[in-house]
C-alpha positions as CSV (number, residue, x, y, z in Angstrom):
1,X,-143.6,0.3,199.1
2,X,-144.7,2.4,196.2
3,X,-143.0,1.3,193.0
4,X,-143.3,2.8,189.5
5,X,-141.4,1.2,186.6
6,X,-141.3,2.9,183.3
7,X,-140.5,1.3,179.9
8,X,-140.6,2.0,176.2
9,X,-137.3,3.7,175.7
10,X,-136.4,4.5,172.2
11,X,-134.6,6.5,169.5
12,X,-136.9,7.8,166.8
13,X,-136.8,10.3,164.0
14,X,-138.7,13.5,164.1
15,X,-142.4,12.8,163.3
16,X,-142.2,9.3,164.7
17,X,-144.1,7.6,167.5
18,X,-143.4,5.8,170.7
19,X,-145.6,4.3,173.4
20,X,-144.4,4.4,177.0
21,X,-145.7,2.2,179.8
22,X,-145.6,2.4,183.5
23,X,-146.4,-0.4,185.9
24,X,-147.4,0.6,189.5
25,X,-147.4,-1.4,192.7
26,X,-147.6,-0.8,196.4
27,X,-150.7,1.4,196.6
28,X,-154.4,1.5,195.6
29,X,-153.7,2.4,192.0
30,X,-157.4,3.0,191.1
31,X,-157.7,5.7,193.7
32,X,-154.9,7.9,192.4
33,X,-154.5,10.2,189.5
34,X,-151.3,9.3,187.5
35,X,-149.2,11.7,185.4
36,X,-146.4,11.6,183.0
37,X,-143.5,14.1,183.5
38,X,-140.2,14.5,181.8
39,X,-136.8,16.0,182.4
40,X,-134.6,17.1,179.6
41,X,-130.8,17.2,180.2
42,X,-129.9,20.2,182.3
43,X,-133.6,21.2,182.9
44,X,-136.2,20.7,185.6
45,X,-139.1,18.4,185.7
46,X,-141.9,19.2,183.2
47,X,-145.4,18.0,183.9
48,X,-147.0,16.7,180.7
49,X,-150.3,15.0,181.3
50,X,-152.7,13.4,183.9
51,X,-155.3,10.7,183.8
52,X,-157.8,10.7,186.7
53,X,-158.4,7.5,188.6
54,X,-162.0,6.4,188.0
55,X,-163.3,8.6,185.1
56,X,-160.0,8.4,183.2
57,X,-160.5,12.0,182.1
58,X,-157.3,13.6,181.0
59,X,-155.5,16.9,180.8
60,X,-152.3,18.0,179.0
61,X,-149.8,20.7,178.9
62,X,-149.9,22.9,175.8
63,X,-146.5,21.5,174.5
64,X,-147.9,18.0,174.0
65,X,-151.7,18.5,173.6
66,X,-152.9,16.9,170.4
67,X,-149.7,14.8,170.0
68,X,-149.6,12.8,173.2
69,X,-152.3,10.6,174.7
70,X,-152.3,9.4,178.3
71,X,-154.4,6.4,179.3
72,X,-154.6,3.8,182.1
73,X,-155.7,0.3,182.8
74,X,-156.8,-0.1,186.4
75,X,-157.1,-3.9,186.0
76,X,-153.4,-4.3,185.6
77,X,-152.1,-1.1,187.4
78,X,-150.6,0.4,184.3
79,X,-150.5,3.9,182.7
80,X,-149.5,4.6,179.2
81,X,-148.3,7.5,177.1
82,X,-148.8,7.3,173.3
83,X,-146.5,9.9,171.7
84,X,-147.0,10.9,168.1
85,X,-145.5,13.6,165.9
86,X,-142.4,13.6,168.0
87,X,-140.1,16.5,167.9
88,X,-136.4,16.8,168.8
89,X,-137.5,19.0,171.8
90,X,-139.3,16.0,173.2
91,X,-136.0,14.4,173.9
92,X,-135.9,13.7,177.7
93,X,-136.1,11.1,180.4
94,X,-139.8,10.3,180.9
95,X,-141.3,9.3,184.3
96,X,-144.7,8.4,185.5
97,X,-145.8,10.0,188.8
98,X,-148.5,9.3,191.4
99,X,-150.7,12.0,192.9
100,X,-149.9,12.8,196.5
101,X,-153.5,12.2,197.7
102,X,-156.3,10.0,196.5
103,X,-158.8,11.4,194.0
104,X,-156.9,14.7,193.6
105,X,-155.0,16.0,190.6
106,X,-153.6,19.2,189.2
107,X,-151.7,20.4,186.1
108,X,-148.3,20.9,187.5
109,X,-145.8,19.0,189.8
110,X,-147.1,20.4,193.0
111,X,-149.6,17.6,193.7
112,X,-147.5,14.6,192.5
113,X,-144.9,12.6,194.2
114,X,-141.4,13.3,192.8
115,X,-140.5,10.5,190.3
116,X,-139.4,7.3,192.0
117,X,-138.2,5.2,189.1
118,X,-135.3,5.4,186.8
119,X,-137.5,6.7,184.0
120,X,-137.2,5.8,180.3
121,X,-135.1,7.7,177.8
122,X,-136.8,9.1,174.7
123,X,-134.5,10.5,172.0
124,X,-135.9,12.2,168.9
125,X,-133.5,12.9,166.1
126,X,-134.0,15.7,163.5
């Protein structure tokens, strides 16, 4: 069974930083691109970033490029999101997401499994 468990919840002031983590199990982690997505209250899922499985190359949505950094450690089945220069509009529940098929990726939700975990809450105060 695929399991993704996010952690790193926090309340920070605008301009602050947080690091989110996600531990994965139940699938061949090093074959799948992993993404971070978020959902603000009352809004839909927003794709943020992807890290590809072997090359660890990355891509970001415009809203977070230059402020957030996605990374992974295949040895321990973990993916991370370093968030710097946080803004109040970054307030949301954050999820990691697995690509639908091995060695594929895209820059929207269409090629990722819907989030499976409870996510982790990030709150940025102004």
